[in-house]
C-alpha positions as CSV (number, residue, x, y, z in Angstrom):
1,M,3.5,-21.2,-13.3
2,A,2.8,-22.7,-16.6
3,R,4.6,-20.9,-19.5
4,E,3.7,-23.3,-22.3
5,Q,0.4,-23.5,-24.1
6,S,-1.3,-26.3,-26.0
7,G,-1.8,-26.0,-29.7
8,G,-5.4,-24.9,-29.1
9,G,-4.3,-22.4,-26.5
10,V,-1.8,-20.9,-29.0
11,R,-4.5,-20.6,-31.7
12,R,-7.0,-19.0,-29.2
13,A,-4.3,-16.6,-28.0
14,A,-3.4,-15.6,-31.6
15,K,-7.1,-15.0,-32.3
16,Q,-7.4,-12.9,-29.3
17,R,-4.3,-10.9,-30.1
18,S,-5.6,-10.2,-33.6
19,R,-8.7,-8.6,-32.2
20,H,-6.7,-6.0,-30.5
21,R,-4.0,-5.2,-33.1
22,S,-6.0,-2.5,-34.7
23,I,-5.4,-0.3,-31.6
24,S,-1.9,-1.5,-30.8
25,C,0.8,0.7,-29.3
26,F,0.6,4.1,-31.0
27,S,3.3,6.2,-32.7
28,P,2.5,9.9,-32.6
29,E,1.0,10.0,-36.1
30,A,-1.3,7.1,-35.3
31,I,-2.4,8.7,-32.1
32,A,-3.9,11.7,-33.8
33,A,-5.6,9.5,-36.5
34,Y,-7.2,7.2,-33.9
35,A,-8.2,10.0,-31.6
36,S,-10.0,11.8,-34.4
37,L,-11.9,8.6,-35.2
38,F,-12.8,7.9,-31.6
39,A,-14.1,11.4,-31.1
40,S,-16.5,11.2,-34.1
41,P,-20.2,11.4,-33.5
42,A,-20.5,7.7,-34.0
43,C,-18.4,7.1,-30.9
44,P,-19.1,9.8,-28.3
45,P,-16.6,10.4,-25.5
46,A,-16.9,8.0,-22.7
47,T,-18.7,9.1,-19.5
48,R,-16.9,6.7,-17.3
49,M,-13.5,7.4,-15.7
50,A,-10.6,7.0,-18.2
51,K,-11.5,3.8,-20.1
52,Y,-10.0,2.2,-23.1
53,V,-11.9,2.0,-26.4
54,P,-11.7,-1.6,-27.7
55,A,-11.1,-2.3,-31.3
56,Y,-14.0,-4.7,-31.7
57,Y,-16.4,-1.8,-30.8
58,L,-15.3,0.1,-33.8
59,R,-15.6,-2.9,-36.1
60,R,-19.1,-3.6,-34.9
61,R,-20.1,0.0,-35.7
62,F,-18.7,0.0,-39.2
63,V,-18.7,-3.7,-40.3
64,L,-21.6,-3.1,-42.7
65,A,-20.2,0.2,-44.0
66,T,-17.8,-1.3,-46.6
67,A,-17.7,1.9,-48.6
68,F,-16.8,3.9,-45.5
69,A,-14.1,1.3,-44.7
70,A,-12.4,1.9,-48.0
71,S,-12.4,5.6,-47.3
72,L,-11.1,5.0,-43.9
73,L,-8.2,3.0,-45.2
74,F,-7.4,5.9,-47.6
75,L,-7.5,8.3,-44.7
76,F,-5.1,6.2,-42.6
77,V,-2.6,6.1,-45.5
78,Y,-2.9,9.9,-46.0
79,L,-2.5,10.7,-42.3
80,R,0.4,8.4,-41.9
81,H,2.3,10.3,-44.6
82,A,1.2,13.6,-43.3
83,F,2.2,13.0,-39.8
84,Q,5.5,11.3,-40.8
85,D,6.3,14.7,-42.5
86,L,5.4,16.4,-39.3
87,D,7.5,14.1,-37.2
88,D,10.5,14.8,-39.4
89,E,9.8,18.5,-39.2
90,L,9.7,18.4,-35.4
91,G,12.6,15.9,-35.0
92,L,10.6,13.7,-32.7
93,T,10.9,10.3,-34.4
94,A,14.2,9.3,-32.9
95,R,13.2,10.3,-29.4
96,L,10.0,8.2,-29.6
97,E,11.7,4.9,-30.4
98,S,11.8,3.7,-26.8
99,T,8.2,4.6,-25.8
100,S,4.8,3.5,-26.8
101,Y,1.4,5.0,-25.9
102,I,-2.2,4.0,-25.7
103,P,-5.0,6.6,-25.8
104,F,-7.8,6.8,-23.3
105,Q,-10.5,9.3,-22.3
106,L,-11.0,11.3,-19.1
107,P,-14.5,12.4,-18.1
108,R,-15.5,15.9,-19.0
109,L,-15.0,18.6,-16.4
110,P,-16.2,19.7,-13.9
111,L,-16.2,16.5,-12.0
112,P,-18.7,15.8,-9.2
113,P,-17.1,15.6,-5.7
114,P,-16.1,12.0,-5.1
115,L,-18.2,9.9,-2.8
116,R,-16.5,8.6,0.4
117,T,-15.3,5.1,-0.1
118,P,-17.1,2.9,2.5
119,L,-15.0,0.8,4.8
120,R,-14.1,-2.6,3.3
121,P,-14.9,-5.7,5.3
122,V,-12.3,-8.3,6.1
123,R,-13.3,-12.0,6.0
124,D,-10.0,-13.8,6.3
125,L,-11.2,-16.2,9.0
126,R,-14.5,-17.9,9.7
127,A,-16.7,-16.0,12.2
128,S,-17.6,-19.3,13.9
129,C,-14.0,-19.8,15.2
130,L,-13.0,-16.2,16.1
131,D,-13.7,-16.7,19.8
132,P,-11.5,-19.7,20.4
133,H,-8.8,-18.2,18.2
134,F,-8.5,-14.9,20.0
135,S,-9.3,-16.1,23.5
136,L,-7.3,-19.4,23.5
137,G,-5.0,-19.1,20.5
138,E,-6.6,-22.0,18.6
139,Q,-6.5,-22.4,14.9
140,C,-9.2,-20.6,12.9
141,L,-9.3,-21.3,9.2
142,G,-10.6,-19.3,6.3
143,D,-12.8,-20.5,3.5
144,H,-10.2,-20.0,0.8
145,V,-6.7,-18.7,0.1
146,D,-7.0,-15.2,-1.3
147,P,-4.7,-14.2,-4.3
148,L,-2.0,-11.7,-3.7
149,D,-1.6,-9.2,-6.6
150,V,1.8,-7.7,-7.3
151,L,1.8,-4.0,-8.2
152,W,4.5,-1.8,-9.8
153,T,4.7,2.0,-10.4
154,W,6.8,3.1,-13.3
155,V,7.7,6.0,-15.5
156,N,10.2,6.2,-18.5
157,G,12.2,9.3,-17.5
158,S,13.8,9.5,-21.0
159,D,10.4,10.1,-22.7
160,F,10.3,13.5,-24.4
161,L,6.6,13.9,-23.5
162,L,7.5,13.5,-19.9
163,E,10.2,16.2,-20.2
164,E,7.9,18.5,-21.9
165,A,5.1,18.0,-19.3
166,K,7.6,18.5,-16.5
167,E,9.0,21.7,-18.0
168,L,5.4,23.0,-18.5
169,A,4.4,22.1,-14.9
170,Q,7.5,23.8,-13.5
171,S,6.8,27.0,-15.5
172,H,3.4,27.3,-13.8
173,Y,4.9,27.8,-10.3
174,D,5.4,31.3,-9.0
175,K,8.9,32.0,-7.6
176,N,7.4,32.3,-4.1
177,D,5.3,29.2,-4.3
178,P,6.4,26.9,-1.4
179,F,5.5,23.8,-3.5
180,R,7.8,24.7,-6.5
181,P,10.2,21.8,-7.1
182,V,13.8,22.0,-6.0
183,K,16.4,22.2,-8.8
184,T,19.3,19.8,-8.2
185,V,21.5,17.6,-10.3
186,T,20.3,14.5,-8.4
187,Q,16.7,15.1,-9.4
188,A,17.4,13.1,-12.5
189,R,17.8,9.9,-10.4
190,L,14.1,10.0,-9.7
191,Y,13.2,9.5,-13.4
192,R,16.1,7.5,-14.9
193,D,15.4,4.2,-16.5
194,H,17.8,1.3,-17.0
195,D,15.2,-1.2,-18.0
196,E,14.8,-2.2,-14.3
197,L,11.1,-2.7,-14.6
198,K,11.3,-5.6,-17.2
199,Y,13.8,-7.4,-15.0
200,S,12.0,-6.7,-11.8
201,I,8.9,-8.3,-13.3
202,R,11.0,-11.3,-14.5
203,S,12.5,-11.7,-11.1
204,V,9.0,-12.0,-9.6
205,V,7.8,-14.4,-12.3
206,E,10.8,-16.6,-11.5
207,N,10.7,-16.5,-7.7
208,F,7.1,-15.8,-6.5
209,K,4.3,-18.4,-6.9
210,S,0.8,-17.4,-5.8
211,P,-2.2,-18.9,-7.6
212,G,-4.7,-16.4,-8.9
213,S,-2.4,-13.4,-8.4
214,R,-2.1,-10.8,-11.1
215,F,0.6,-8.4,-12.0
216,R,-0.5,-4.7,-12.0
217,L,1.5,-1.9,-13.6
218,L,0.7,1.8,-13.0
219,T,2.1,4.2,-15.5
220,T,1.9,7.9,-16.2
221,D,0.0,9.7,-19.0
222,F,0.2,12.9,-21.0
223,P,-2.1,15.3,-22.9
224,V,-2.3,14.8,-26.7
225,P,0.4,17.2,-28.2
226,D,-1.0,20.3,-29.8
227,A,0.7,19.6,-33.1
228,Y,-1.1,16.3,-33.5
229,A,-4.4,17.6,-32.2
230,N,-4.4,20.5,-34.6
231,K,-3.3,18.5,-37.6
232,S,-6.2,16.0,-37.0
233,N,-8.8,18.7,-36.2
234,L,-9.4,17.1,-32.8
235,T,-12.2,19.1,-31.3
236,T,-11.9,17.8,-27.7
237,P,-8.2,17.1,-27.1
238,E,-8.6,18.0,-23.4
239,V,-10.4,14.8,-22.7
240,W,-7.8,12.6,-24.3
241,R,-4.7,11.3,-22.7
242,L,-1.7,9.2,-23.9
243,G,-0.9,6.4,-21.5
244,Q,2.8,5.6,-21.4
245,L,3.8,1.9,-21.9
246,P,7.2,0.3,-21.5
247,Q,9.0,0.0,-24.9
248,W,9.4,-3.8,-24.4
249,L,5.7,-4.4,-23.9
250,D,4.2,-6.0,-27.1
251,C,0.8,-4.5,-27.7
252,D,0.1,-7.0,-30.4
253,R,0.0,-9.7,-27.7
254,R,-2.8,-8.1,-25.6
255,V,-5.7,-10.3,-24.7
256,G,-7.9,-7.4,-23.7
257,A,-7.9,-3.7,-23.1
258,G,-4.7,-3.1,-21.1
259,R,-4.3,-6.8,-20.4
260,W,-1.6,-9.3,-21.3
261,R,-1.2,-13.0,-20.4
262,D,1.6,-15.5,-20.0
263,G,0.2,-18.9,-19.2
264,D,-1.8,-18.4,-16.0
265,M,-0.2,-15.1,-15.3
266,E,-2.0,-11.8,-16.2
267,L,-0.5,-8.3,-16.5
268,V,-2.8,-5.4,-16.3
269,V,-1.7,-1.8,-17.1
270,T,-3.6,1.2,-15.6
271,H,-2.7,4.8,-16.1
272,H,-2.8,7.5,-13.5
273,G,-5.7,9.3,-15.0
274,Q,-7.8,6.2,-14.7
275,F,-7.6,5.9,-10.9
276,F,-6.5,9.2,-9.3
277,G,-9.0,11.1,-7.3
278,P,-8.5,14.1,-7.7
279,Y,-6.4,14.2,-10.9
280,N,-4.6,17.3,-12.1
281,G,-2.7,16.0,-15.0
282,T,0.8,14.4,-15.4
283,V,2.4,13.9,-12.0
284,F,6.1,13.4,-11.2
285,N,5.8,12.6,-7.6
286,S,6.0,9.0,-6.5
287,L,4.4,9.9,-3.1
288,A,1.4,11.3,-4.9
289,I,1.0,8.1,-6.9
290,E,1.3,6.0,-3.7
291,S,-1.3,8.2,-2.1
292,Q,-3.9,6.9,-4.7
293,L,-3.2,3.2,-4.5
294,G,-6.4,2.7,-2.6
295,H,-8.3,3.8,-5.7
296,V,-6.8,1.3,-8.1
297,P,-9.7,-0.8,-9.5
298,E,-10.0,-4.5,-9.3
299,M,-7.2,-5.1,-6.8
300,S,-7.0,-8.0,-4.5
301,N,-7.6,-7.0,-0.9
302,Y,-3.9,-7.7,-0.1
303,F,-1.2,-6.9,-2.5
304,I,2.6,-6.5,-2.8
305,Y,3.8,-3.0,-3.7
306,M,7.0,-2.8,-5.8
307,N,9.1,-0.1,-7.3
308,D,11.0,-0.9,-10.5
309,D,14.3,-1.0,-8.6
310,L,13.1,-3.9,-6.4
311,F,13.8,-7.5,-7.2
312,M,13.3,-11.1,-5.8
313,L,16.6,-13.0,-5.8
314,N,15.4,-16.3,-4.4
315,P,12.1,-18.2,-4.2
316,V,9.6,-16.6,-1.8
317,T,6.0,-17.6,-0.9
318,P,3.0,-15.4,0.1
319,A,4.0,-16.1,3.7
320,T,6.7,-13.4,3.3
321,F,3.9,-10.8,2.7
322,Y,0.5,-12.0,3.9
323,T,-1.4,-15.1,5.1
324,S,-4.9,-15.6,6.4
325,A,-3.3,-17.4,9.3
326,Y,-1.4,-14.3,10.7
327,G,-2.5,-11.3,8.6
328,I,-0.2,-8.9,6.9
329,V,3.6,-9.3,7.3
330,L,5.4,-6.1,8.1
331,H,9.2,-5.6,7.7
332,L,10.2,-2.8,10.1
333,Q,13.6,-1.6,11.3
334,P,13.6,-1.3,15.1
335,D,16.9,0.5,15.2
336,L,15.9,3.3,12.8
337,L,13.0,5.4,14.1
338,V,11.0,8.3,12.8
339,K,10.4,11.1,15.3
340,P,6.8,12.2,16.1
341,D,7.5,16.0,15.6
342,R,6.3,17.6,12.5
343,P,9.4,18.1,10.2
344,T,10.6,21.6,9.3
345,T,11.4,22.6,5.7
346,K,15.1,21.9,6.5
347,V,14.3,18.1,6.4
348,K,14.8,16.9,2.8
349,G,13.9,13.9,0.7
350,E,12.1,10.9,2.0
351,W,12.4,11.9,5.7
352,R,10.2,14.9,5.2
353,S,7.3,12.7,4.1
354,L,8.1,10.2,6.9
355,G,8.1,12.9,9.5
356,E,4.8,14.4,8.2
357,S,3.2,10.9,8.3
358,N,4.4,10.1,11.8
359,W,3.2,13.5,13.0
360,L,-0.3,12.6,11.6
361,L,-0.2,9.2,13.3
362,S,0.9,10.7,16.5
363,N,-2.0,13.1,16.5
364,R,-4.3,10.1,16.1
365,F,-2.7,7.4,18.2
366,G,-0.4,9.3,20.6
367,A,3.1,10.7,20.2
368,R,5.9,8.2,19.7
369,S,8.9,7.4,17.5
370,R,8.0,4.7,15.0
371,P,10.2,2.2,13.1
372,Y,11.3,2.8,9.5
373,V,9.6,0.5,7.0
374,A,12.2,-1.5,5.1
375,H,12.7,-0.2,1.6
376,E,11.8,-3.5,-0.1
377,A,8.7,-5.1,-1.5
378,K,5.9,-4.1,0.8
379,P,2.5,-5.7,1.5
380,A,-0.6,-3.5,1.9
381,G,-4.3,-4.0,2.4
382,M,-7.0,-2.2,0.4
383,H,-9.2,-2.2,3.5
384,L,-6.5,-0.3,5.4
385,L,-6.0,2.2,2.6
386,H,-9.7,2.9,2.3
387,E,-9.8,3.5,6.1
388,L,-6.8,5.9,5.8
389,H,-8.6,7.9,3.1
390,T,-11.7,8.0,5.3
391,I,-9.7,9.5,8.3
392,W,-7.4,11.8,6.4
393,P,-9.3,12.7,3.1
394,E,-7.8,16.2,2.7
395,V,-4.3,14.9,3.4
396,F,-4.4,12.3,0.7
397,A,-6.2,14.5,-1.8
398,S,-3.6,17.3,-1.2
399,S,-0.8,14.8,-1.8
400,A,-2.4,13.7,-5.0
401,L,-2.3,17.2,-6.4
402,H,1.4,17.8,-5.5
403,K,3.1,17.2,-8.9
404,F,6.7,17.1,-7.5
405,R,8.1,15.2,-4.6
406,E,11.0,17.4,-3.6
407,T,9.7,20.9,-3.0
408,V,11.4,24.0,-1.7
409,M,9.2,24.9,1.3
410,G,5.9,22.9,1.1
411,D,4.6,20.5,3.7
412,G,5.7,16.9,3.2
413,D,3.4,14.6,1.4
414,V,1.9,11.6,3.1
415,N,4.0,8.5,2.9
416,T,1.3,5.9,2.3
417,M,3.2,2.7,2.9
418,F,4.6,4.0,6.2
419,M,1.2,5.2,7.2
420,S,-0.4,1.8,6.2
421,A,2.1,-0.3,8.1
422,H,1.9,1.6,11.4
423,F,-1.9,2.2,11.1
424,V,-2.6,-1.6,11.4
425,V,-0.2,-1.9,14.3
426,E,-1.8,1.1,16.1
427,R,-5.3,0.0,15.4
428,A,-4.6,-3.4,16.8
429,R,-3.1,-1.8,20.0
430,E,-6.1,0.6,20.3
431,A,-8.5,-2.3,19.9
432,L,-6.9,-4.3,22.7
433,L,-7.0,-1.4,25.2
434,W,-10.5,-0.4,24.2
435,A,-11.8,-4.0,24.6
436,W,-10.5,-4.1,28.2
437,V,-11.1,-0.6,29.5
438,V,-14.4,0.3,27.8
439,G,-15.7,-3.0,26.5
440,T,-15.0,-5.0,29.7
441,L,-14.5,-2.9,32.8
442,G,-16.5,0.3,32.2
443,G,-20.2,0.5,32.6
444,T,-22.5,0.3,29.6
445,D,-23.2,3.9,30.4
446,D,-19.4,4.6,30.3
447,A,-19.2,4.9,34.1
448,W,-15.8,4.4,35.8
449,G,-15.3,4.6,39.5
450,P,-13.1,3.2,42.3
451,A,-14.3,-0.3,41.8
452,E,-13.4,-0.4,38.1
453,A,-10.0,1.2,38.9
454,Q,-9.2,-1.3,41.6
455,R,-10.2,-4.2,39.4
456,A,-8.1,-2.9,36.5
457,W,-5.0,-2.5,38.8
458,R,-5.3,-6.1,40.1
459,E,-5.8,-7.5,36.6
460,V,-2.5,-6.1,35.4
461,G,-0.7,-7.6,38.5
462,G,-1.0,-4.6,40.9
463,A,-1.7,-4.8,44.7
464,F,-3.4,-2.9,47.4
465,A,-2.4,-2.3,51.1
466,E,-4.7,-3.2,53.9
467,D,-6.3,0.2,53.8
468,L,-7.0,-0.4,50.1
469,A,-4.5,2.2,49.1
470,A,-2.8,1.1,45.9
471,V,0.8,0.1,46.0
472,D,1.7,2.7,43.4
473,D,4.6,1.0,41.7
474,L,4.5,-2.2,39.6
475,V,7.2,-3.8,37.5
476,V,5.6,-5.9,34.7
477,T,7.7,-8.7,33.3
478,S,6.5,-10.2,30.0
479,A,5.7,-13.9,29.8
480,H,6.8,-16.6,27.4
481,R,4.3,-17.1,24.5
482,E,3.9,-20.1,22.2
483,T,2.2,-18.1,19.3
484,L,5.3,-18.1,17.1
485,E,7.1,-21.3,18.0
486,T,8.7,-22.6,14.8
487,E,6.8,-25.9,14.5
488,R,3.5,-24.3,15.5
489,V,3.9,-21.6,12.8
490,R,4.7,-24.3,10.2
491,E,1.7,-26.4,11.1
492,T,-0.6,-23.3,11.1
493,L,0.6,-22.1,7.7
494,L,0.1,-25.6,6.2
495,A,-3.4,-25.8,7.7
496,H,-4.3,-22.5,6.0
497,G,-3.0,-23.7,2.6
498,Y,0.4,-21.9,2.6
499,E,3.8,-23.2,2.0
500,P,6.1,-22.0,4.7
501,D,8.8,-19.7,3.4
502,Q,12.4,-21.0,3.9
503,L,13.9,-17.5,4.1
504,T,11.2,-15.7,6.2
505,S,10.6,-16.1,9.9
506,Y,8.1,-14.3,12.2
507,V,9.4,-12.4,15.2
508,F,6.2,-10.8,16.7
509,S,2.5,-11.3,16.3
510,S,-0.4,-9.0,17.1
511,L,-1.7,-12.0,19.1
512,D,1.1,-11.3,21.5
513,G,0.4,-7.6,22.2
514,F,2.3,-4.6,21.1
515,P,5.8,-4.8,19.5
516,Y,7.1,-1.2,20.2
517,L,7.3,-1.7,24.0
518,N,10.6,-0.2,25.2
519,L,11.8,0.9,21.8
520,G,12.1,4.4,23.2
521,P,13.0,7.5,21.1
522,N,16.2,5.9,19.7
523,G,15.2,2.3,18.9
524,K,16.6,-1.1,19.8
525,P,18.6,-3.7,17.9
526,S,15.5,-6.0,17.7
527,F,11.8,-6.3,18.6
528,P,10.8,-8.1,21.8
529,A,11.0,-11.9,21.5
530,L,8.6,-14.0,23.7
531,T,9.1,-17.6,22.5
532,P,9.9,-20.2,25.2
533,D,13.5,-20.5,24.1
534,I,14.2,-16.9,25.3
535,A,15.9,-16.7,28.6
536,E,13.8,-15.3,31.5
537,M,16.1,-12.4,32.1
538,A,15.9,-11.4,28.4
539,L,12.1,-10.9,28.5
540,P,10.9,-7.3,28.2
541,R,10.1,-5.4,31.4
542,C,8.2,-2.2,32.0
543,R,6.9,-0.1,34.9
544,L,3.4,0.9,35.8
545,S,2.2,3.6,38.3
546,Y,-1.3,3.5,39.5
547,S,-1.5,7.3,40.1
548,Q,0.1,8.0,36.7
549,C,-1.8,5.5,34.6
550,F,-5.2,5.0,36.3
551,V,-6.0,8.4,37.7
552,V,-7.1,11.0,35.2
553,D,-6.3,14.6,36.2
554,K,-9.6,16.6,36.0
555,M,-7.7,19.3,34.2
556,V,-7.3,17.1,31.2
557,G,-10.2,14.7,31.3
558,D,-13.2,13.3,33.2
559,G,-11.9,10.4,35.2
560,S,-15.4,9.2,35.9
561,K,-15.8,7.9,32.3
562,A,-14.3,4.7,31.0
563,S,-13.7,6.3,27.6
564,E,-11.6,9.0,29.2
565,V,-9.5,6.5,31.2
566,F,-9.0,4.7,27.9
567,K,-7.8,7.8,26.1
568,H,-5.4,8.5,29.0
569,L,-3.9,5.0,28.8
570,A,-3.9,4.7,25.0
571,F,-2.9,8.2,23.8
572,R,-2.1,10.8,26.5
573,D,0.5,8.6,28.2
574,P,1.1,5.8,25.7
575,R,3.8,4.2,27.8
576,C,1.0,3.3,30.3
577,G,-1.0,1.6,27.6
578,D,2.0,-0.3,26.3
579,C,2.8,-1.7,29.7
580,V,-0.9,-2.5,30.5
581,I,-0.9,-4.6,27.3
582,S,2.2,-6.5,28.4
583,G,0.6,-7.3,31.7
584,L,-2.7,-8.5,30.2
585,V,-0.9,-10.6,27.6
586,K,0.9,-12.3,30.5
587,A,-2.4,-12.8,32.3
588,S,-3.8,-14.5,29.2
589,G,-1.3,-17.4,29.5
590,S,0.9,-18.8,26.7
591,L,-1.7,-18.4,24.0
592,G,-4.6,-16.1,23.2
593,L,-5.8,-12.8,24.5
594,S,-8.5,-13.9,27.0
595,A,-7.7,-11.2,29.6
596,F,-8.7,-8.4,27.1
597,L,-12.1,-9.8,26.0
598,P,-15.5,-8.7,27.3
599,P,-17.7,-11.3,28.9
600,A,-19.8,-13.3,26.5
601,E,-23.1,-12.2,28.0
602,R,-22.4,-8.4,27.7
603,V,-24.7,-6.7,25.2
604,V,-25.5,-3.0,24.4
605,P,-28.6,-1.6,22.7
606,T,-27.9,-0.3,19.2
607,T,-29.8,1.5,16.5
608,P,-28.7,0.1,13.2
609,P,-29.5,2.3,10.1
610,L,-32.5,1.4,8.0
611,D,-30.6,1.7,4.7
612,S,-27.7,-0.5,3.6
613,D,-24.9,1.4,5.4
614,V,-21.8,-0.7,4.8
615,D,-19.9,1.0,7.6
616,A,-22.4,-0.3,10.1
617,D,-21.4,-3.9,9.2
618,V,-17.6,-3.2,9.7
619,P,-16.6,-2.9,13.3
620,H,-14.3,0.1,13.8
621,L,-13.3,2.7,16.4
622,P,-13.8,6.4,15.7
623,L,-12.7,7.6,12.2
624,V,-11.1,10.8,13.5
625,D,-7.7,12.4,12.7
626,N,-7.1,13.4,16.3
627,W,-7.8,11.1,19.3
628,Q,-9.1,14.1,21.3
629,K,-12.0,14.5,18.8
630,G,-13.2,10.9,19.2
631,D,-16.1,9.6,21.4
632,F,-14.8,6.2,22.4
633,S,-17.7,5.4,24.8
634,L,-19.4,2.0,24.4
635,Q,-22.7,3.5,23.3
636,A,-21.2,5.8,20.8
637,V,-18.8,3.3,19.2
638,M,-21.5,0.6,18.8
639,A,-24.5,2.9,18.2
640,N,-25.1,2.0,14.6
641,S,-23.8,-1.6,14.8
642,R,-26.1,-4.5,13.8
643,E,-24.1,-6.6,16.3
644,T,-25.3,-6.0,19.9
645,N,-23.0,-8.5,21.7
646,V,-19.9,-6.6,22.8
647,R,-17.6,-9.6,22.8
648,Q,-18.6,-10.7,19.2
649,W,-18.1,-7.1,18.0
650,T,-14.7,-6.9,19.6
651,L,-13.6,-10.2,18.0
652,Q,-14.5,-8.8,14.6
653,L,-12.5,-5.7,15.4
654,L,-9.4,-7.6,16.4
655,H,-9.9,-9.8,13.2
656,R,-9.7,-6.6,11.1
657,Y,-6.2,-5.6,12.3
658,R,-4.1,-8.7,12.4
659,Y,-0.4,-8.5,11.5
660,V,2.9,-10.2,12.2
661,L,6.5,-8.7,12.0
662,G,8.6,-10.7,9.6
663,S,12.4,-11.1,9.2
664,T,13.5,-11.7,5.6
665,P,17.1,-11.5,4.4
666,M,17.3,-8.3,2.2
667,M,20.0,-6.3,0.5
668,F,19.9,-2.5,-0.1
669,E,22.5,-1.4,-2.6
670,R,23.3,2.1,-3.8
671,I,24.5,2.5,-7.4
672,V,26.8,5.5,-7.8
673,S,29.2,4.8,-10.7
674,G,30.1,2.3,-13.3
675,P,33.0,0.6,-11.5
676,Q,31.1,0.6,-8.2
677,T,28.1,-1.0,-10.0
678,S,30.3,-3.8,-11.3
679,M,31.6,-4.5,-7.7
680,T,28.0,-4.4,-6.4
681,V,26.6,-7.0,-8.8
682,R,29.5,-9.3,-8.0
683,K,28.7,-8.9,-4.3
684,I,25.0,-9.7,-4.9
685,D,26.0,-12.8,-6.9
686,A,28.2,-14.0,-4.1
687,T,25.4,-13.6,-1.5
688,K,23.2,-16.7,-1.8
689,D,20.5,-16.7,0.9
690,V,18.9,-13.3,0.2
691,A,15.3,-13.0,-0.8
692,L,14.7,-9.3,-1.6
693,L,17.0,-6.7,-3.3
694,C,16.7,-3.0,-3.8
695,M,19.2,-1.3,-6.2
696,N,18.9,2.4,-5.5
697,D,20.0,4.8,-8.3
698,D,22.2,7.4,-6.7
699,V,24.4,8.3,-9.7
700,S,25.1,12.0,-9.5
701,R,27.6,12.4,-12.3
702,P,26.0,12.4,-15.7
703,N,29.1,10.9,-17.4
704,Q,28.7,7.8,-15.3
705,D,25.1,7.0,-16.4
706,A,25.9,5.2,-19.7
707,E,28.4,2.9,-18.0
708,V,26.1,2.1,-15.1
709,S,23.3,1.3,-17.6
710,R,25.6,-1.0,-19.6
711,V,26.7,-2.9,-16.5
712,L,23.2,-3.2,-15.1
713,R,21.6,-4.4,-18.4
714,M,24.3,-7.1,-18.8
715,W,23.8,-8.3,-15.2
716,F,20.0,-8.2,-15.4
717,D,20.0,-10.3,-18.6
718,R,22.4,-12.8,-17.1
719,R,20.4,-13.1,-13.9
720,W,16.9,-13.1,-15.4
721,G,17.3,-13.9,-19.1
722,R,14.0,-15.7,-19.7
723,A,11.6,-13.3,-21.3
724,T,7.9,-13.3,-20.6
725,A,5.2,-13.8,-23.3
726,W,4.2,-10.2,-23.2
727,E,7.6,-8.9,-24.2
728,R,8.6,-7.9,-27.7
729,E,10.7,-10.5,-29.5
């Protein structure tokens, strides 16, 4: 990306910066002065959610009032001296040197209940080529290459306002409140700051090139301190917040409200109060912040989610995270699984949220252990996050209100990135099984009888005796597939406008079925591989039973309905559904998913809404939090669709949930002491072909923190020494 500017560009940038200097980063004394001005009758509080007040707005109001401007200047001088005295009295000046703030307004309470976010459509591929793509595996291009934003969450744990807000929040919990935070020495690790964010961003600037992408930073915010509110006679301090900014971010170089630029790169800062829904003040829970990522405004549909301890060590391309050719790229660990049972309060840390999330997924998609999502840079899709919020609105709202991550007895918060990754995998699986059982074999009136059952058994490779009794047992051996052959992947990526990534390979595609086949409760060393170079004996195998999989016990469901047979295969006995998918992928040949797709002539009458219902244009299966609540019959699923052709509707459904499992060399390193940190950075330097790095702060002894910080800062500056244009000089 271009880092240099022409002379004209420099002059324009300087002019833009000068427009925003008058509301640059605020010291505490300036905060009060500006807040009192913004709250004056000439500039009433904003009615929109948490917006900035641009400087040019004030100048436009008062440009003709020269006499008032003189008085205003005098007021600033007076307040500066007054608040400097107050700073000295409170002893806050030294503690504020590493932090800057920017004021913004919240809407007045009470807030109206939020409207449900409509489902977000996906248009990665052209509709005209979806059929040959999904049926035969042919290439299907999009109209353009979408940008891929990079998003960080960050907090400066050494900020005294954060400490005060945390102490105040802790004091409000009753001693018997299950959601009161735990008190451990290692809690400090969640808030410590070694300047990782600055170098994490630099590492991405250096190693990730994606035209049109923006950098997004989400930071915390605080109420205006009482001392400053009282001194400035601020009448509505409750609607004002101080948004935290990194100390190295130069506010004088802004090109707009909360925006900075370096060549063709843009950095946008958003504070929690500007996108949380609901918002209950300063939050100290990273899981709560992640639960609200679907509300961040102006995001690209696909984005990369980073923490400040994540770095890019070598050049990577968007193909590591998302492409229109294959969909979202997931990095999962098949040898580390999360159990489906709801965790007890004895489960601590990250695994409580993982267990809670997998329990929710199991209620919706069937009980199974699911792979851990690698703790590295993670891709996500806004359309998936919106859908998660639609299915589990109370869960996500509840997590947003939990101020602390590690609580004594409370339920685990939702782990958004774990949920998002497995949601797309499960939705794709569900779509395949529904397309075959309900969309293809069942009657348009949801009828299912012996003829449909016999056809289903034969299509997966089963047989019948002369008396038409089913041969009950069937071993299904997966077939070789060409979807992810190396040269084919390379040609496909280039055709879609992506540069293949030298360090990332693809190991399983949603175009080849379901990747969790045979993982079991304890996992396997790798996901199933189906490329032609795999030995026949190494291909996955599974076992189907006609009586177990295609006969629904009347005590649990109505076996005369296609939707009930689908539920049985997909959710009640998910191993049946997994093996059915394997058999039908084999029946589809070396490419495509033809065996799953409804016939082209099949249509169903629908009643589309008269108003502009966005959901009616977005194919989806029931938006329920438990599979037993959903009506999966053909008539119910497509009732409000504007598309009446079942095959075309199914193709759009499959298009929505595409993914590929990726393999990218990563390092996960724990930092525990100064000497160990020195050894760790030498180890990283000696490892050449690694793309992604996580440096996890596990320092438990306070006397080690200074040495760890010294070693890290020296290494960071040696590794990523080139500053960005938005940093202070």
